[in-house]
C-alpha positions in Angstrom: 0.0 0.0 0.0 2.7 2.5 1.0 5.5 1.4 -1.3 5.7 0.8 -5.0 8.4 -1.8 -4.3 8.1 -5.3 -2.9 8.7 -5.5 0.9 11.6 -7.8 0.3 13.2 -5.6 -2.3 17.0 -5.9 -2.5 17.3 -2.8 -4.7 19.2 -0.5 -2.4 21.3 2.3 -3.7 24.1 3.8 -1.6 25.5 7.3 -2.3 29.1 8.2 -1.4 29.4 10.6 1.5 30.7 13.5 -0.6 27.7 13.5 -2.9 25.3 12.9 -0.1 26.6 15.9 1.9 25.7 18.0 -1.2 22.3 16.4 -1.7 21.1 17.1 1.8 21.8 20.8 1.3 19.5 20.9 -1.7 16.5 18.7 -0.9 14.6 17.3 2.1 15.5 13.8 3.2 12.9 11.1 3.7 13.2 9.3 7.0 11.4 6.7 9.0 11.0 7.3 12.8 9.8 4.5 15.1 7.5 5.5 18.0 8.4 2.6 20.2 5.8 1.9 22.9 6.9 -0.1 25.9 4.5 -2.6 27.5 3.3 -1.3 30.9 3.6 2.3 29.7 6.1 4.7 28.2 8.1 5.3 25.1 11.6 4.0 24.2 13.9 7.0 23.5 17.6 7.2 22.6 20.0 10.0 23.2 21.5 11.0 19.9 25.3 11.2 19.5 25.4 13.4 16.3 23.6 16.2 14.6 20.9 17.0 14.0 19.5 16.9 17.6 22.9 16.0 19.1 22.4 15.0 22.8 18.6 15.1 22.5 16.4 12.3 23.6 14.5 11.1 20.5 12.8 8.1 18.9 14.9 5.6 16.9 14.9 6.7 13.3 16.9 7.2 10.1 16.9 7.6 6.4 14.6 5.5 4.2 16.5 3.7 1.4 15.2 3.6 -2.1 13.1 0.5 -2.6 12.3 -0.1 1.1 8.8 -0.4 2.5 8.1 1.4 5.7 8.2 -1.7 7.9 11.3 -3.0 6.2 13.1 0.4 6.7 11.9 0.5 10.4 13.3 -3.0 11.0 16.6 -2.2 9.4 17.0 1.0 11.4 16.1 -0.7 14.6 18.6 -3.5 14.0 21.3 -1.0 13.2 20.7 1.2 16.2 19.6 -1.1 19.0 20.7 -4.6 17.8 19.1 -8.0 17.6 16.4 -7.0 20.1 14.7 -5.6 16.9 13.6 -9.1 16.0 11.3 -9.0 19.1 9.7 -5.6 18.1 6.3 -5.6 16.4 6.0 -2.8 13.8 2.6 -1.7 12.5 2.2 -1.7 8.8 0.7 1.8 8.4 2.2 5.1 9.3 0.7 7.0 12.2 1.9 10.4 11.3 4.4 12.7 9.4 7.1 14.7 11.2 8.5 17.7 9.4 11.5 19.6 10.6 14.4 21.8 9.6 17.8 22.0 11.3 20.8 24.3 11.2 23.3 21.4 11.3 23.6 18.0 9.8 26.1 15.3 10.7 28.3 16.8 8.0 28.4 20.5 8.8 26.4 23.7 9.5 23.8 24.3 6.9 20.0 24.1 6.5 18.9 20.5 6.7 15.3 19.4 6.2 13.7 16.0 6.9 10.3 14.5 6.2 9.8 11.5 8.6 7.1 8.9 8.3 6.2 7.9 11.8 5.5 4.2 12.5 4.5 2.5 15.8 6.4 -0.4 17.3 5.9 -2.4 20.5 8.5 -3.8 22.8 8.2 -5.9 25.9 9.8 -4.4 28.9 11.8 -7.6 29.5 13.4 -7.3 26.1 14.9 -4.0 27.0 17.8 -5.9 28.7 18.9 -7.2 25.3 19.4 -3.8 23.7 22.9 -3.2 22.2 23.2 0.4 21.1 25.4 1.5 18.2 27.8 4.5 18.0 25.0 6.8 16.9 23.4 6.5 20.3 24.8 7.7 23.7 22.1 6.0 25.8 18.5 5.0 26.1 15.6 5.4 28.5 11.9 4.7 28.8 10.1 8.1 29.1 6.4 8.8 30.0 6.0 11.1 27.0 7.4 11.6 23.5 9.7 14.5 22.9 7.8 17.9 22.8 9.5 18.9 19.5 8.3 15.6 17.9 4.7 16.2 19.1 4.7 19.9 18.1 6.0 19.3 14.6 4.1 16.1 13.7 0.8 15.7 11.8 -0.8 12.7 13.4 -3.1 10.5 11.2 
């Protein structure tokens, strides 16, 4: 429904860092952010290690690759950022919102950087939190009672 490509598409194109740093200064980047609900209450948030939103508590998210469905992108991003625990996370098929934002810095340098993030919901059992293995893009994680204010204020919830 939300992708013109099969969910198991292996057609992924990678762009070298030099070209990508030019592209992100010219056009908005499409991302997938996972609103991860923890059973018993709360949201799983990570503290970002790089721009944009360096040191901020945020939902797990990242760029959508060409040819990926939403669920496929969400699962890839979760595996990269929090490890094998991603296999225990249930992701809903449909997006729940769109988050639009602009930043003064990207991970490359200071410049206008815009993102359009499709928001999907995932569910994780509290007991599985012990299996989280964060990558270098994350400084830490926590379960918070609410989503970040900036995310709520700049999102269009469906």
